[in-house]
C-alpha positions as CSV (number, residue, x, y, z in Angstrom):
1,M,-9.1,-9.9,-30.6
2,E,-12.4,-11.4,-29.5
3,R,-10.6,-14.7,-28.8
4,K,-7.9,-12.9,-26.7
5,N,-10.6,-11.1,-24.7
6,T,-12.4,-14.4,-24.0
7,I,-9.1,-16.0,-22.8
8,E,-8.5,-13.0,-20.4
9,K,-12.1,-13.2,-19.1
10,E,-11.9,-16.9,-18.5
11,F,-8.5,-16.6,-16.8
12,K,-9.7,-13.7,-14.6
13,K,-13.0,-15.5,-13.6
14,N,-11.3,-18.7,-12.7
15,Y,-8.4,-17.0,-10.8
16,L,-10.8,-14.9,-8.7
17,Y,-12.9,-18.0,-7.9
18,C,-9.7,-19.9,-6.8
19,L,-8.5,-17.0,-4.6
20,K,-11.8,-16.9,-2.7
21,K,-11.9,-20.7,-2.5
22,I,-8.7,-20.8,-0.5
23,N,-10.0,-18.0,1.9
24,I,-8.2,-15.0,0.4
25,N,-10.9,-12.4,1.0
26,K,-11.7,-8.9,2.3
27,N,-9.4,-7.1,4.7
28,K,-6.6,-9.8,4.6
29,N,-3.0,-8.9,5.0
30,I,-1.2,-10.8,2.2
31,Y,2.5,-11.6,1.7
32,L,2.8,-12.6,-1.9
33,V,5.5,-14.9,-3.3
34,S,5.5,-16.1,-6.9
35,N,7.3,-18.1,-9.6
36,L,5.3,-17.4,-12.8
37,K,7.1,-19.8,-15.3
38,K,4.0,-21.9,-15.8
39,I,1.9,-18.8,-16.5
40,G,3.7,-18.6,-19.9
41,R,1.3,-21.3,-21.1
42,V,-1.6,-18.9,-20.8
43,K,-1.9,-17.0,-24.1
44,I,-2.1,-13.5,-22.7
45,P,0.8,-11.0,-23.0
46,K,3.2,-11.3,-20.1
47,N,2.7,-7.9,-18.5
48,K,-1.0,-8.2,-18.9
49,K,-1.0,-11.6,-17.1
50,I,1.1,-10.3,-14.2
51,K,-1.2,-7.3,-13.9
52,L,-4.3,-9.6,-13.9
53,I,-2.7,-11.6,-11.0
54,L,-2.0,-8.5,-8.9
55,D,-5.4,-6.9,-9.8
56,G,-7.1,-10.1,-8.6
57,I,-5.4,-10.0,-5.2
58,E,-6.3,-6.3,-4.8
59,K,-9.9,-7.0,-5.7
60,V,-10.4,-9.8,-3.2
61,V,-8.6,-8.1,-0.2
62,G,-10.3,-4.8,-0.9
63,K,-9.3,-1.3,0.2
64,N,-8.8,-2.3,3.8
65,G,-6.4,-5.2,2.9
66,T,-2.6,-5.0,2.6
67,I,-0.3,-6.5,0.0
68,F,3.4,-7.2,1.0
69,S,6.1,-8.6,-1.2
70,P,9.8,-9.4,-1.0
71,S,12.0,-6.7,-2.5
72,A,15.4,-8.1,-1.5
73,S,18.6,-7.0,-3.2
74,M,21.1,-9.5,-1.9
75,N,23.3,-8.7,-4.9
76,L,24.4,-5.6,-2.9
77,V,26.1,-7.6,-0.1
78,N,29.8,-6.8,0.1
79,S,29.4,-4.1,-2.6
80,D,29.8,-0.3,-2.6
81,V,26.5,0.1,-4.6
82,L,24.2,2.6,-2.9
83,F,20.9,1.3,-1.6
84,D,18.2,3.7,-2.6
85,L,15.1,2.9,-0.6
86,K,12.8,4.3,-3.3
87,N,14.6,3.2,-6.5
88,T,16.8,0.2,-5.9
89,P,15.1,-2.7,-7.7
90,S,14.6,-6.1,-6.2
91,Y,17.0,-8.9,-7.3
92,K,15.7,-12.2,-8.6
93,M,12.4,-11.8,-6.8
94,G,10.5,-12.1,-10.1
95,P,8.4,-9.7,-12.2
96,L,5.3,-9.7,-9.9
97,A,7.5,-8.7,-6.9
98,E,9.1,-5.9,-8.9
99,M,5.7,-4.7,-10.0
100,I,4.5,-4.6,-6.4
101,R,7.8,-2.8,-5.4
102,K,7.2,-0.1,-8.0
103,K,3.6,0.4,-6.8
104,S,4.4,0.3,-3.0
105,K,4.4,3.3,-0.8
106,F,6.4,1.6,1.9
107,R,9.6,-0.4,2.0
108,S,11.6,-1.6,5.0
109,L,15.0,0.0,5.3
110,H,17.5,-2.9,4.9
111,P,19.9,-2.9,1.9
112,Y,19.9,-6.7,1.5
113,W,16.5,-8.1,2.7
114,S,13.8,-5.5,2.4
115,I,10.0,-5.9,2.2
116,C,7.7,-3.6,0.4
117,G,4.0,-3.1,0.5
118,Y,0.9,-1.0,0.1
119,G,-2.5,-0.9,1.7
120,K,-4.0,-0.3,5.1
121,N,-1.2,-1.8,7.3
122,A,1.8,-1.3,5.0
123,N,3.1,1.5,7.3
124,I,4.4,-1.1,9.7
125,L,7.5,-1.3,7.4
126,N,8.4,2.2,8.6
127,D,9.2,0.9,12.1
128,V,11.5,-2.1,11.8
129,S,14.9,-3.0,13.2
130,N,18.2,-3.0,11.3
131,H,18.3,-6.8,11.5
132,S,17.0,-8.7,8.5
133,Y,15.3,-11.5,10.5
134,A,15.3,-10.8,14.3
135,Y,12.6,-9.4,16.6
136,G,11.5,-6.1,15.3
137,S,12.1,-7.2,11.7
138,P,9.2,-7.3,9.1
139,W,8.9,-11.0,9.8
140,S,8.2,-10.3,13.5
141,K,5.6,-7.6,12.5
142,F,4.0,-10.1,10.1
143,L,3.3,-12.5,12.9
144,D,1.8,-9.8,15.0
145,L,-0.4,-8.8,12.1
146,D,-1.5,-12.4,11.4
147,V,-0.3,-12.2,7.8
148,L,-1.4,-14.8,5.2
149,Q,1.4,-16.0,2.9
150,V,0.2,-16.7,-0.6
151,N,2.5,-18.6,-3.0
152,I,1.6,-18.6,-6.7
153,G,3.4,-21.1,-8.9
154,I,6.0,-22.2,-6.3
155,H,5.4,-24.6,-3.4
156,P,5.8,-22.7,0.0
157,S,8.4,-25.3,1.1
158,K,10.7,-23.8,-1.5
159,A,9.9,-20.2,-0.6
160,V,9.3,-19.3,3.0
161,T,11.9,-16.8,4.3
162,L,10.1,-16.7,7.6
163,I,12.1,-19.8,8.6
164,H,15.2,-17.7,8.9
165,H,13.4,-15.4,11.4
166,I,12.6,-18.6,13.4
167,E,16.1,-19.8,13.2
168,T,17.4,-16.4,14.4
169,I,15.1,-16.1,17.4
170,F,15.8,-19.6,18.5
171,G,19.5,-18.9,18.3
172,V,20.4,-21.9,16.2
173,P,24.1,-22.6,16.8
174,Y,25.0,-22.9,13.1
175,R,24.1,-19.2,12.4
176,Y,25.5,-16.0,13.8
177,T,24.6,-12.3,13.4
178,K,27.0,-10.5,11.1
179,E,27.3,-6.7,11.0
180,F,27.4,-4.9,7.7
181,S,28.0,-1.2,6.9
182,H,26.3,0.1,3.8
183,K,25.4,3.4,2.2
184,I,21.7,4.0,1.9
185,K,19.6,6.8,0.5
186,S,16.4,7.7,2.2
187,K,14.5,10.9,2.2
188,N,17.1,12.5,-0.1
189,K,19.9,11.8,2.4
190,I,22.8,9.5,1.9
191,V,24.3,8.0,5.0
192,L,26.5,5.1,6.0
193,K,24.5,2.8,8.4
194,K,25.1,-0.5,10.2
195,F,22.8,-3.4,9.3
196,Y,22.6,-7.0,10.6
197,M,21.9,-10.3,9.1
198,S,21.9,-13.9,10.4
199,V,24.3,-16.0,8.3
200,R,25.6,-19.5,8.4
201,Y,29.2,-20.4,9.4
202,K,31.3,-21.1,6.3
203,N,33.9,-23.5,7.7
204,S,31.5,-26.2,8.5
205,D,29.6,-29.1,6.8
206,I,26.2,-27.3,7.4
207,E,23.7,-28.7,5.0
208,K,20.1,-27.7,4.6
209,K,17.5,-30.4,4.2
210,K,17.4,-31.6,0.6
211,K,13.6,-31.3,0.8
212,L,14.0,-27.9,2.5
213,N,10.8,-27.1,4.5
214,E,8.6,-30.0,3.4
215,H,8.5,-31.5,6.9
216,Y,6.9,-28.4,8.3
217,F,4.3,-28.2,5.5
218,K,3.4,-31.9,5.8
219,I,2.3,-31.1,9.4
220,L,0.4,-28.0,8.3
221,K,-1.4,-30.0,5.7
222,K,-2.2,-32.7,8.2
223,Q,-3.7,-30.0,10.4
224,N,-5.7,-28.6,7.5
225,K,-3.8,-25.3,7.8
226,L,-2.4,-25.3,4.3
227,E,-4.7,-24.3,1.5
228,E,-4.0,-25.4,-2.1
229,I,-5.8,-25.0,-5.4
230,K,-5.1,-25.4,-9.1
231,L,-6.3,-23.0,-11.8
232,I,-7.7,-24.3,-15.1
233,S,-4.4,-23.1,-16.6
234,G,-2.4,-25.5,-14.4
235,I,-1.0,-22.8,-12.1
236,K,-1.1,-23.8,-8.4
237,I,-1.8,-21.4,-5.5
238,W,-1.0,-22.1,-1.8
239,A,-2.0,-20.1,1.2
240,F,-1.2,-20.5,4.9
241,K,-1.1,-18.3,8.0
242,M,2.5,-17.3,9.0
243,R,1.5,-17.7,12.6
244,D,0.6,-21.4,11.9
245,F,3.9,-22.0,10.2
246,F,5.7,-20.4,13.1
247,D,3.9,-22.6,15.7
248,V,4.6,-25.8,13.8
249,S,8.3,-25.1,13.2
250,S,8.8,-23.7,16.7
251,N,7.6,-27.0,18.2
252,L,10.3,-28.8,16.2
253,F,13.0,-26.3,17.0
254,K,12.2,-26.7,20.7
255,K,13.0,-30.4,20.4
256,N,15.9,-30.2,18.0
257,L,17.8,-27.0,17.0
258,Y,19.2,-28.8,14.0
259,N,15.8,-29.9,12.6
260,Y,16.1,-27.6,9.6
261,L,19.4,-29.3,8.5
262,E,19.9,-32.6,6.8
263,K,22.0,-33.7,9.8
264,E,23.8,-32.2,12.7
265,P,27.2,-30.8,11.5
266,R,30.4,-32.7,12.4
267,S,32.5,-29.6,12.0
268,K,31.4,-26.9,14.5
269,P,33.4,-23.7,14.5
270,Y,31.0,-22.4,17.0
271,A,31.7,-25.2,19.6
272,K,34.5,-25.4,22.1
């Protein structure tokens, strides 16, 4: 028992030190993304480890900070399954995201791509559009709020949904806005509502970059706007301002609307 307590204390101490080292501190608005496979090496019970990670973020941002998390349920697309704003679980977002969802007081009303959160500014999720990515979506609100994205255990180039907001507002030709009708339950009422999501054309050779978003983050790193640190346990943490990512990627989209793709598609169902 004493050995377990020592491991927990060492993990917690090092974790808090690392968070502060990459400028995660009081009053910050955090969007937290995680892949905790490597955390399995730390000899602490799984639920305890996840709680320690969340407790650490809460501690450093304080009572005037905000914690946001993905709570998407893309498995509901093209289904008749009711979306319950309060009770529908996130899908493949990971155990930390699900822990945050259960703790959150706010969740954006979109049956497929919702965001949840708690803290000082989490109420912004009550006033969002019915589009998953466009202006008025949570991503748009995050930019206004100067949110800091924190990735634990997964490089941000592999997990930065903000890129789809940027594609949408730039009107990339290989995506279009699709309308969905879905039953949702909110405030004890069940209604059928229309929602919107930017999707890629199917009948085309559209191919995302094999290295996904690495080209954006190479620029951010060169500009010293991407923080990175490794815990003693081997887990890596990255942090960057969403506004900085927006600025860097926007400059590339201004020059080339296909910069997110491996190459410009030959087959263009959207072209005449």
